[in-house]
mmCIF file as gemmi writes it, N, C-alpha and C atoms, coordinates in Angstrom:
data_model
loop_
_atom_site.group_PDB
_atom_site.id
_atom_site.type_symbol
_atom_site.label_atom_id
_atom_site.label_alt_id
_atom_site.label_comp_id
_atom_site.label_asym_id
_atom_site.label_entity_id
_atom_site.label_seq_id
_atom_site.pdbx_PDB_ins_code
_atom_site.Cartn_x
_atom_site.Cartn_y
_atom_site.Cartn_z
_atom_site.occupancy
_atom_site.B_iso_or_equiv
_atom_site.pdbx_formal_charge
_atom_site.auth_seq_id
_atom_site.auth_asym_id
_atom_site.pdbx_PDB_model_num
ATOM 1 N N . MET Axp A 1 ? -6.356 -11.985 -8.712 1 0 ? 1 A 1
ATOM 2 C CA . MET Axp A 1 ? -5.826 -11.121 -9.334 1 0 ? 1 A 1
ATOM 3 C C . MET Axp A 1 ? -5.275 -11.824 -11.034 1 0 ? 1 A 1
ATOM 4 N N . ARG Axp A 2 ? -5.051 -11.262 -11.342 1 0 ? 2 A 1
ATOM 5 C CA . ARG Axp A 2 ? -4.87 -11.592 -13.202 1 0 ? 2 A 1
ATOM 6 C C . ARG Axp A 2 ? -3.634 -12.137 -12.959 1 0 ? 2 A 1
ATOM 7 N N . GLU Axp A 3 ? -3.448 -12.657 -13.331 1 0 ? 3 A 1
ATOM 8 C CA . GLU Axp A 3 ? -1.804 -13.406 -13.771 1 0 ? 3 A 1
ATOM 9 C C . GLU Axp A 3 ? -1.673 -13.487 -15.41 1 0 ? 3 A 1
ATOM 10 N N . MET Axp A 4 ? -0.666 -13.452 -16.204 1 0 ? 4 A 1
ATOM 11 C CA . MET Axp A 4 ? 0.483 -13.727 -17.035 1 0 ? 4 A 1
ATOM 12 C C . MET Axp A 4 ? 1.48 -14.28 -17.385 1 0 ? 4 A 1
ATOM 13 N N . ALA Axp A 5 ? 1.988 -14.447 -18.218 1 0 ? 5 A 1
ATOM 14 C CA . ALA Axp A 5 ? 3.198 -14.849 -18.385 1 0 ? 5 A 1
ATOM 15 C C . ALA Axp A 5 ? 4.112 -13.67 -18.764 1 0 ? 5 A 1
ATOM 16 N N . VAL Axp A 6 ? 5.465 -13.926 -18.643 1 0 ? 6 A 1
ATOM 17 C CA . VAL Axp A 6 ? 6.336 -13.193 -18.962 1 0 ? 6 A 1
ATOM 18 C C . VAL Axp A 6 ? 6.214 -12.928 -20.652 1 0 ? 6 A 1
ATOM 19 N N . SER Axp A 7 ? 6.727 -13.641 -21.415 1 0 ? 7 A 1
ATOM 20 C CA . SER Axp A 7 ? 6.325 -13.682 -22.799 1 0 ? 7 A 1
ATOM 21 C C . SER Axp A 7 ? 4.929 -12.681 -23.427 1 0 ? 7 A 1
ATOM 22 N N . GLU Axp A 8 ? 3.986 -12.864 -22.119 1 0 ? 8 A 1
ATOM 23 C CA . GLU Axp A 8 ? 2.363 -12.097 -22.975 1 0 ? 8 A 1
ATOM 24 C C . GLU Axp A 8 ? 2.886 -10.665 -22.459 1 0 ? 8 A 1
ATOM 25 N N . PHE Axp A 9 ? 3.295 -10.643 -20.875 1 0 ? 9 A 1
ATOM 26 C CA . PHE Axp A 9 ? 3.245 -9.156 -20.483 1 0 ? 9 A 1
ATOM 27 C C . PHE Axp A 9 ? 4.437 -8.453 -21.393 1 0 ? 9 A 1
ATOM 28 N N . LYS Axp A 10 ? 5.673 -8.645 -21.665 1 0 ? 10 A 1
ATOM 29 C CA . LYS Axp A 10 ? 6.852 -8.178 -22.384 1 0 ? 10 A 1
ATOM 30 C C . LYS Axp A 10 ? 6.515 -8.031 -23.967 1 0 ? 10 A 1
ATOM 31 N N . ALA Axp A 11 ? 5.256 -8.565 -24.323 1 0 ? 11 A 1
ATOM 32 C CA . ALA Axp A 11 ? 4.577 -8.474 -25.865 1 0 ? 11 A 1
ATOM 33 C C . ALA Axp A 11 ? 3.495 -7.212 -26.055 1 0 ? 11 A 1
ATOM 34 N N . THR Axp A 12 ? 3.144 -6.871 -24.444 1 0 ? 12 A 1
ATOM 35 C CA . THR Axp A 12 ? 1.956 -5.798 -23.907 1 0 ? 12 A 1
ATOM 36 C C . THR Axp A 12 ? 2.642 -5.312 -22.982 1 0 ? 12 A 1
ATOM 37 N N . CYS Axp A 13 ? 3.556 -4.95 -22.968 1 0 ? 13 A 1
ATOM 38 C CA . CYS Axp A 13 ? 4.151 -4.275 -21.574 1 0 ? 13 A 1
ATOM 39 C C . CYS Axp A 13 ? 3.324 -2.732 -21.251 1 0 ? 13 A 1
ATOM 40 N N . GLN Axp A 14 ? 3.247 -1.91 -22.14 1 0 ? 14 A 1
ATOM 41 C CA . GLN Axp A 14 ? 2.786 -0.787 -22.41 1 0 ? 14 A 1
ATOM 42 C C . GLN Axp A 14 ? 1.169 -0.403 -21.575 1 0 ? 14 A 1
ATOM 43 N N . GLY Axp A 15 ? 0.886 -1.531 -22.643 1 0 ? 15 A 1
ATOM 44 C CA . GLY Axp A 15 ? -0.555 -1.895 -22.494 1 0 ? 15 A 1
ATOM 45 C C . GLY Axp A 15 ? -0.964 -2.64 -21.155 1 0 ? 15 A 1
ATOM 46 N N . VAL Axp A 16 ? -0.386 -2.547 -20.311 1 0 ? 16 A 1
ATOM 47 C CA . VAL Axp A 16 ? -0.542 -3.798 -19.084 1 0 ? 16 A 1
ATOM 48 C C . VAL Axp A 16 ? -0.701 -2.603 -18.038 1 0 ? 16 A 1
ATOM 49 N N . ILE Axp A 17 ? 0.495 -1.742 -18.239 1 0 ? 17 A 1
ATOM 50 C CA . ILE Axp A 17 ? 0.969 -0.457 -16.986 1 0 ? 17 A 1
ATOM 51 C C . ILE Axp A 17 ? -0.415 0.059 -17.243 1 0 ? 17 A 1
ATOM 52 N N . GLU Axp A 18 ? -0.578 0.335 -18.757 1 0 ? 18 A 1
ATOM 53 C CA . GLU Axp A 18 ? -1.668 1.483 -18.573 1 0 ? 18 A 1
ATOM 54 C C . GLU Axp A 18 ? -3.067 0.691 -18 1 0 ? 18 A 1
ATOM 55 N N . ASP Axp A 19 ? -3.698 -0.576 -17.525 1 0 ? 19 A 1
ATOM 56 C CA . ASP Axp A 19 ? -4.442 -0.999 -17.671 1 0 ? 19 A 1
ATOM 57 C C . ASP Axp A 19 ? -4.69 -0.946 -15.85 1 0 ? 19 A 1
ATOM 58 N N . VAL Axp A 20 ? -3.459 -1.336 -15.173 1 0 ? 20 A 1
ATOM 59 C CA . VAL Axp A 20 ? -3.235 -1.075 -14.296 1 0 ? 20 A 1
ATOM 60 C C . VAL Axp A 20 ? -3.459 0.214 -13.61 1 0 ? 20 A 1
ATOM 61 N N . ARG Axp A 21 ? -3.199 1.005 -14.398 1 0 ? 21 A 1
ATOM 62 C CA . ARG Axp A 21 ? -2.785 2.327 -14.007 1 0 ? 21 A 1
ATOM 63 C C . ARG Axp A 21 ? -5.25 2.617 -13.656 1 0 ? 21 A 1
ATOM 64 N N . LYS Axp A 22 ? -5.466 2.205 -14.729 1 0 ? 22 A 1
ATOM 65 C CA . LYS Axp A 22 ? -6.979 2.846 -14.844 1 0 ? 22 A 1
ATOM 66 C C . LYS Axp A 22 ? -7.482 1.948 -14.073 1 0 ? 22 A 1
ATOM 67 N N . THR Axp A 23 ? -7.747 0.611 -13.733 1 0 ? 23 A 1
ATOM 68 C CA . THR Axp A 23 ? -8.464 0.041 -12.831 1 0 ? 23 A 1
ATOM 69 C C . THR Axp A 23 ? -7.964 -0.459 -11.572 1 0 ? 23 A 1
ATOM 70 N N . ARG Axp A 24 ? -6.161 0.327 -10.996 1 0 ? 24 A 1
ATOM 71 C CA . ARG Axp A 24 ? -6.467 0.231 -9.972 1 0 ? 24 A 1
ATOM 72 C C . ARG Axp A 24 ? -5.452 -1.557 -9.367 1 0 ? 24 A 1
ATOM 73 N N . ARG Axp A 25 ? -5.924 -2.132 -10.25 1 0 ? 25 A 1
ATOM 74 C CA . ARG Axp A 25 ? -5.955 -3.8 -10.407 1 0 ? 25 A 1
ATOM 75 C C . ARG Axp A 25 ? -4.557 -4.586 -10.737 1 0 ? 25 A 1
ATOM 76 N N . PRO Axp A 26 ? -3.66 -4.914 -9.359 1 0 ? 26 A 1
ATOM 77 C CA . PRO Axp A 26 ? -2.567 -5.773 -9.69 1 0 ? 26 A 1
ATOM 78 C C . PRO Axp A 26 ? -2.869 -6.502 -10.228 1 0 ? 26 A 1
ATOM 79 N N . VAL Axp A 27 ? -1.339 -7.331 -11.58 1 0 ? 27 A 1
ATOM 80 C CA . VAL Axp A 27 ? -1.009 -8.046 -12.796 1 0 ? 27 A 1
ATOM 81 C C . VAL Axp A 27 ? 0.48 -8.818 -12.103 1 0 ? 27 A 1
ATOM 82 N N . ARG Axp A 28 ? -0.105 -10.234 -11.389 1 0 ? 28 A 1
ATOM 83 C CA . ARG Axp A 28 ? 1.055 -10.765 -11.028 1 0 ? 28 A 1
ATOM 84 C C . ARG Axp A 28 ? 1.263 -11.301 -12.724 1 0 ? 28 A 1
ATOM 85 N N . ILE Axp A 29 ? 2.828 -11.384 -12.841 1 0 ? 29 A 1
ATOM 86 C CA . ILE Axp A 29 ? 4.146 -12.292 -13.546 1 0 ? 29 A 1
ATOM 87 C C . ILE Axp A 29 ? 4.862 -13.319 -13.899 1 0 ? 29 A 1
ATOM 88 N N . THR Axp A 30 ? 4.054 -14.265 -14.019 1 0 ? 30 A 1
ATOM 89 C CA . THR Axp A 30 ? 4.561 -15.303 -13.875 1 0 ? 30 A 1
ATOM 90 C C . THR Axp A 30 ? 5.632 -16.048 -15.248 1 0 ? 30 A 1
ATOM 91 N N . ASN Axp A 31 ? 6.946 -17.05 -14.673 1 0 ? 31 A 1
ATOM 92 C CA . ASN Axp A 31 ? 7.705 -17.816 -15.689 1 0 ? 31 A 1
ATOM 93 C C . ASN Axp A 31 ? 7.473 -19.167 -15.511 1 0 ? 31 A 1
ATOM 94 N N . PHE Axp A 32 ? 7.164 -20.168 -16.318 1 0 ? 32 A 1
ATOM 95 C CA . PHE Axp A 32 ? 6.542 -21.081 -16.636 1 0 ? 32 A 1
ATOM 96 C C . PHE Axp A 32 ? 5.845 -21.681 -14.747 1 0 ? 32 A 1
ATOM 97 N N . GLY Axp A 33 ? 4.906 -20.443 -14.792 1 0 ? 33 A 1
ATOM 98 C CA . GLY Axp A 33 ? 3.772 -20.671 -13.726 1 0 ? 33 A 1
ATOM 99 C C . GLY Axp A 33 ? 4.238 -20.595 -12.458 1 0 ? 33 A 1
ATOM 100 N N . LYS Axp A 34 ? 5.358 -19.774 -12.18 1 0 ? 34 A 1
ATOM 101 C CA . LYS Axp A 34 ? 6.033 -19.739 -10.911 1 0 ? 34 A 1
ATOM 102 C C . LYS Axp A 34 ? 5.899 -18.156 -10.601 1 0 ? 34 A 1
ATOM 103 N N . ALA Axp A 35 ? 4.777 -17.642 -9.811 1 0 ? 35 A 1
ATOM 104 C CA . ALA Axp A 35 ? 5.029 -16.13 -9.747 1 0 ? 35 A 1
ATOM 105 C C . ALA Axp A 35 ? 6.465 -15.428 -10.02 1 0 ? 35 A 1
ATOM 106 N N . VAL Axp A 36 ? 6.821 -14.178 -10.346 1 0 ? 36 A 1
ATOM 107 C CA . VAL Axp A 36 ? 8.4 -13.826 -10.427 1 0 ? 36 A 1
ATOM 108 C C . VAL Axp A 36 ? 8.14 -12.088 -10.108 1 0 ? 36 A 1
ATOM 109 N N . ALA Axp A 37 ? 6.767 -11.278 -10.403 1 0 ? 37 A 1
ATOM 110 C CA . ALA Axp A 37 ? 6.665 -10.351 -9.96 1 0 ? 37 A 1
ATOM 111 C C . ALA Axp A 37 ? 5.054 -10.324 -9.921 1 0 ? 37 A 1
ATOM 112 N N . GLU Axp A 38 ? 5.032 -8.762 -9.421 1 0 ? 38 A 1
ATOM 113 C CA . GLU Axp A 38 ? 3.695 -7.656 -9.581 1 0 ? 38 A 1
ATOM 114 C C . GLU Axp A 38 ? 3.688 -6.979 -9.854 1 0 ? 38 A 1
ATOM 115 N N . LEU Axp A 39 ? 2.842 -6.357 -10.32 1 0 ? 39 A 1
ATOM 116 C CA . LEU Axp A 39 ? 2.729 -5.058 -10.565 1 0 ? 39 A 1
ATOM 117 C C . LEU Axp A 39 ? 1.655 -4.488 -10.095 1 0 ? 39 A 1
ATOM 118 N N . VAL Axp A 40 ? 1.936 -3.706 -9.313 1 0 ? 40 A 1
ATOM 119 C CA . VAL Axp A 40 ? 1.15 -2.836 -9.061 1 0 ? 40 A 1
ATOM 120 C C . VAL Axp A 40 ? 0.773 -0.954 -8.91 1 0 ? 40 A 1
ATOM 121 N N . PRO Axp A 41 ? -0.242 -0.42 -8.6 1 0 ? 41 A 1
ATOM 122 C CA . PRO Axp A 41 ? -0.888 0.259 -9.003 1 0 ? 41 A 1
ATOM 123 C C . PRO Axp A 41 ? -0.287 1.713 -7.931 1 0 ? 41 A 1
ATOM 124 N N . ALA Axp A 42 ? 0.362 2.208 -8.413 1 0 ? 42 A 1
ATOM 125 C CA . ALA Axp A 42 ? 1.364 3.518 -7.845 1 0 ? 42 A 1
ATOM 126 C C . ALA Axp A 42 ? 0.496 3.643 -6.769 1 0 ? 42 A 1
ATOM 127 N N . LYS Axp A 43 ? 0.904 4.203 -4.864 1 0 ? 43 A 1
ATOM 128 C CA . LYS Axp A 43 ? 0.52 4.999 -4.522 1 0 ? 43 A 1
ATOM 129 C C . LYS Axp A 43 ? -0.083 6.673 -4.938 1 0 ? 43 A 1
ATOM 130 N N . PRO Axp A 44 ? -1.212 7.022 -4.59 1 0 ? 44 A 1
ATOM 131 C CA . PRO Axp A 44 ? -1.531 9.029 -4.921 1 0 ? 44 A 1
ATOM 132 C C . PRO Axp A 44 ? 0.227 9.186 -4.17 1 0 ? 44 A 1
ATOM 133 N N . ALA Axp A 45 ? 0.064 10.295 -5.01 1 0 ? 45 A 1
ATOM 134 C CA . ALA Axp A 45 ? 1.005 10.972 -4.438 1 0 ? 45 A 1
ATOM 135 C C . ALA Axp A 45 ? 0.555 12.236 -3.223 1 0 ? 45 A 1
ATOM 136 N N . MET Axp A 46 ? 1.526 12.077 -2.045 1 0 ? 46 A 1
ATOM 137 C CA . MET Axp A 46 ? 1.035 13.149 -1.282 1 0 ? 46 A 1
ATOM 138 C C . MET Axp A 46 ? 1.319 14.604 -1.73 1 0 ? 46 A 1
ATOM 139 N N . LYS Axp A 47 ? -0.044 15.561 -1.172 1 0 ? 47 A 1
ATOM 140 C CA . LYS Axp A 47 ? 0.319 17.322 -1.589 1 0 ? 47 A 1
ATOM 141 C C . LYS Axp A 47 ? 0.949 17.756 -1.14 1 0 ? 47 A 1
ATOM 142 N N . SER Axp A 48 ? 1.218 17.292 0.415 1 0 ? 48 A 1
ATOM 143 C CA . SER Axp A 48 ? 1.642 18.43 1.296 1 0 ? 48 A 1
ATOM 144 C C . SER Axp A 48 ? 2.115 17.534 2.968 1 0 ? 48 A 1
ATOM 145 N N . TRP Axp A 49 ? 3.232 17.8 3.513 1 0 ? 49 A 1
ATOM 146 C CA . TRP Axp A 49 ? 3.551 17.008 4.396 1 0 ? 49 A 1
ATOM 147 C C . TRP Axp A 49 ? 2.471 17.578 5.539 1 0 ? 49 A 1
ATOM 148 N N . LEU Axp A 50 ? 1.823 18.839 5.397 1 0 ? 50 A 1
ATOM 149 C CA . LEU Axp A 50 ? 1.404 19.777 6.244 1 0 ? 50 A 1
ATOM 150 C C . LEU Axp A 50 ? 0.136 18.474 6.919 1 0 ? 50 A 1
ATOM 151 N N . GLY Axp A 51 ? -0.167 18.376 8.142 1 0 ? 51 A 1
ATOM 152 C CA . GLY Axp A 51 ? -1.273 17.374 8.311 1 0 ? 51 A 1
ATOM 153 C C . GLY Axp A 51 ? -0.999 15.794 7.6 1 0 ? 51 A 1
ATOM 154 N N . CYS Axp A 52 ? -0.204 15.494 7.235 1 0 ? 52 A 1
ATOM 155 C CA . CYS Axp A 52 ? 0.202 14.03 6.868 1 0 ? 52 A 1
ATOM 156 C C . CYS Axp A 52 ? -0.466 12.927 7.857 1 0 ? 52 A 1
ATOM 157 N N . THR Axp A 53 ? -0.245 13.253 9.389 1 0 ? 53 A 1
ATOM 158 C CA . THR Axp A 53 ? -0.608 12.377 10.217 1 0 ? 53 A 1
ATOM 159 C C . THR Axp A 53 ? -2.149 12.311 10.938 1 0 ? 53 A 1
ATOM 160 N N . ARG Axp A 54 ? -2.979 13.087 10.556 1 0 ? 54 A 1
ATOM 161 C CA . ARG Axp A 54 ? -3.995 13.649 11.167 1 0 ? 54 A 1
ATOM 162 C C . ARG Axp A 54 ? -4.684 12.148 11.255 1 0 ? 54 A 1
ATOM 163 N N . ASP Axp A 55 ? -5.017 10.944 10.797 1 0 ? 55 A 1
ATOM 164 C CA . ASP Axp A 55 ? -5.457 10.224 10.363 1 0 ? 55 A 1
ATOM 165 C C . ASP Axp A 55 ? -4.784 8.865 12.262 1 0 ? 55 A 1
ATOM 166 N N . SER Axp A 56 ? -3.355 8.871 12.129 1 0 ? 56 A 1
ATOM 167 C CA . SER Axp A 56 ? -2.978 8.426 12.958 1 0 ? 56 A 1
ATOM 168 C C . SER Axp A 56 ? -2.477 8.637 14.542 1 0 ? 56 A 1
ATOM 169 N N . THR Axp A 57 ? -3.26 9.96 14.363 1 0 ? 57 A 1
ATOM 170 C CA . THR Axp A 57 ? -2.708 10.581 15.967 1 0 ? 57 A 1
ATOM 171 C C . THR Axp A 57 ? -3.561 11.009 16.637 1 0 ? 57 A 1
ATOM 172 N N . GLU Axp A 58 ? -3.285 11.176 17.816 1 0 ? 58 A 1
ATOM 173 C CA . GLU Axp A 58 ? -4.74 11.267 18.658 1 0 ? 58 A 1
ATOM 174 C C . GLU Axp A 58 ? -3.658 11.839 19.819 1 0 ? 58 A 1
ATOM 175 N N . VAL Axp A 59 ? -4.806 12.978 20.375 1 0 ? 59 A 1
ATOM 176 C CA . VAL Axp A 59 ? -4.203 13.768 21.37 1 0 ? 59 A 1
ATOM 177 C C . VAL Axp A 59 ? -5.237 13.183 22.699 1 0 ? 59 A 1
ATOM 178 N N . ALA Axp A 60 ? -4.035 13.312 23.914 1 0 ? 60 A 1
ATOM 179 C CA . ALA Axp A 60 ? -4.915 12.252 24.93 1 0 ? 60 A 1
ATOM 180 C C . ALA Axp A 60 ? -5.136 13.189 26.585 1 0 ? 60 A 1
ATOM 181 N N . SER Axp A 61 ? -4.578 14.709 26.05 1 0 ? 61 A 1
ATOM 182 C CA . SER Axp A 61 ? -5.31 15.689 26.92 1 0 ? 61 A 1
ATOM 183 C C . SER Axp A 61 ? -4.686 16.822 26.871 1 0 ? 61 A 1
ATOM 184 N N . ASP Axp A 62 ? -4.487 18.007 27.603 1 0 ? 62 A 1
ATOM 185 C CA . ASP Axp A 62 ? -4.426 19.203 27.335 1 0 ? 62 A 1
ATOM 186 C C . ASP Axp A 62 ? -3.064 19.036 26.276 1 0 ? 62 A 1
ATOM 187 N N . ILE Axp A 63 ? -2.85 19.936 25.894 1 0 ? 63 A 1
ATOM 188 C CA . ILE Axp A 63 ? -1.305 20.03 24.736 1 0 ? 63 A 1
ATOM 189 C C . ILE Axp A 63 ? -1.412 21.593 25.233 1 0 ? 63 A 1
ATOM 190 N N . VAL Axp A 64 ? -1.812 22.143 26.19 1 0 ? 64 A 1
ATOM 191 C CA . VAL Axp A 64 ? -2.326 23.48 26.271 1 0 ? 64 A 1
ATOM 192 C C . VAL Axp A 64 ? -1.141 23.965 27.413 1 0 ? 64 A 1
ATOM 193 N N . GLY Axp A 65 ? -1.618 23.458 28.191 1 0 ? 65 A 1
ATOM 194 C CA . GLY Axp A 65 ? -1.501 23.496 29.254 1 0 ? 65 A 1
ATOM 195 C C . GLY Axp A 65 ? -0.042 23.367 29.766 1 0 ? 65 A 1
ATOM 196 N N . PRO Axp A 66 ? 0.514 23.506 31.561 1 0 ? 66 A 1
ATOM 197 C CA . PRO Axp A 66 ? 1.845 23.028 31.594 1 0 ? 66 A 1
ATOM 198 C C . PRO Axp A 66 ? 1.542 21.386 32.229 1 0 ? 66 A 1
ATOM 199 N N . VAL Axp A 67 ? 2.663 20.511 31.38 1 0 ? 67 A 1
ATOM 200 C CA . VAL Axp A 67 ? 3.097 18.953 32.12 1 0 ? 67 A 1
ATOM 201 C C . VAL Axp A 67 ? 3.259 18.404 33.264 1 0 ? 67 A 1
ATOM 202 N N . GLY Axp A 68 ? 4.124 19.634 34.177 1 0 ? 68 A 1
ATOM 203 C CA . GLY Axp A 68 ? 4.262 19.334 35.611 1 0 ? 68 A 1
ATOM 204 C C . GLY Axp A 68 ? 5.15 18.845 36.175 1 0 ? 68 A 1
ATOM 205 N N . ALA Axp A 69 ? 6.251 19.525 34.804 1 0 ? 69 A 1
ATOM 206 C CA . ALA Axp A 69 ? 7.87 18.615 34.85 1 0 ? 69 A 1
ATOM 207 C C . ALA Axp A 69 ? 8.624 19.657 35.855 1 0 ? 69 A 1
ATOM 208 N N . PHE Axp A 70 ? 8.452 20.989 36.129 1 0 ? 70 A 1
ATOM 209 C CA . PHE Axp A 70 ? 8.949 21.603 37.344 1 0 ? 70 A 1
ATOM 210 C C . PHE Axp A 70 ? 8.053 21.051 38.458 1 0 ? 70 A 1
ATOM 211 N N . ASP Axp A 71 ? 7.476 20.631 38.952 1 0 ? 71 A 1
ATOM 212 C CA . ASP Axp A 71 ? 6.125 20.932 40.066 1 0 ? 71 A 1
ATOM 213 C C . ASP Axp A 71 ? 7.637 20.311 41.363 1 0 ? 71 A 1
ATOM 214 N N . ASN Axp A 72 ? 7.991 19.822 41.373 1 0 ? 72 A 1
ATOM 215 C CA . ASN Axp A 72 ? 9.259 19.331 42.583 1 0 ? 72 A 1
ATOM 216 C C . ASN Axp A 72 ? 10.115 20.22 42.47 1 0 ? 72 A 1
ATOM 217 N N . TRP Axp A 73 ? 10.675 21.267 41.346 1 0 ? 73 A 1
ATOM 218 C CA . TRP Axp A 73 ? 11.842 21.794 41.852 1 0 ? 73 A 1
ATOM 219 C C . TRP Axp A 73 ? 11.464 22.801 42.747 1 0 ? 73 A 1
ATOM 220 N N . LYS Axp A 74 ? 12.745 24.104 43.306 1 0 ? 74 A 1
ATOM 221 C CA . LYS Axp A 74 ? 12.29 25.094 44.424 1 0 ? 74 A 1
ATOM 222 C C . LYS Axp A 74 ? 12.003 26.106 43.517 1 0 ? 74 A 1
ATOM 223 N N . ASP Axp A 75 ? 11.72 27.115 43.893 1 0 ? 75 A 1
ATOM 224 C CA . ASP Axp A 75 ? 12.03 28.617 43.362 1 0 ? 75 A 1
ATOM 225 C C . ASP Axp A 75 ? 13.308 29.446 43.223 1 0 ? 75 A 1
ATOM 226 N N . ASP Axp A 76 ? 13.647 28.626 43.7 1 0 ? 76 A 1
ATOM 227 C CA . ASP Axp A 76 ? 15.294 29.727 43.622 1 0 ? 76 A 1
ATOM 228 C C . ASP Axp A 76 ? 16.367 28.796 42.606 1 0 ? 76 A 1
ATOM 229 N N . GLU Axp A 77 ? 15.548 27.367 41.983 1 0 ? 77 A 1
ATOM 230 C CA . GLU Axp A 77 ? 16.269 26.7 41 1 0 ? 77 A 1
ATOM 231 C C . GLU Axp A 77 ? 15.807 27.295 39.243 1 0 ? 77 A 1
ATOM 232 N N . LEU Axp A 78 ? 14.892 27.779 39.863 1 0 ? 78 A 1
ATOM 233 C CA . LEU Axp A 78 ? 14.354 27.937 38.223 1 0 ? 78 A 1
ATOM 234 C C . LEU Axp A 78 ? 15.343 29.719 37.951 1 0 ? 78 A 1
């Protein structure tokens, strides 16, 4: 990760932001040698919420058939 002093960042702020946007590489900003902030590229905007969990969910069984919640009920209770 590239590091730069606050004074250098202040002088070249727009150029540094554009560089991070183009290269997708973060920049650490320091003040007297200590890190005070990190400039990281923004995550791409989600185009639609539809399908947003497709990579994090898994269908474990039949999603169309009955789940068995009414197996112990009597016919007159339905």
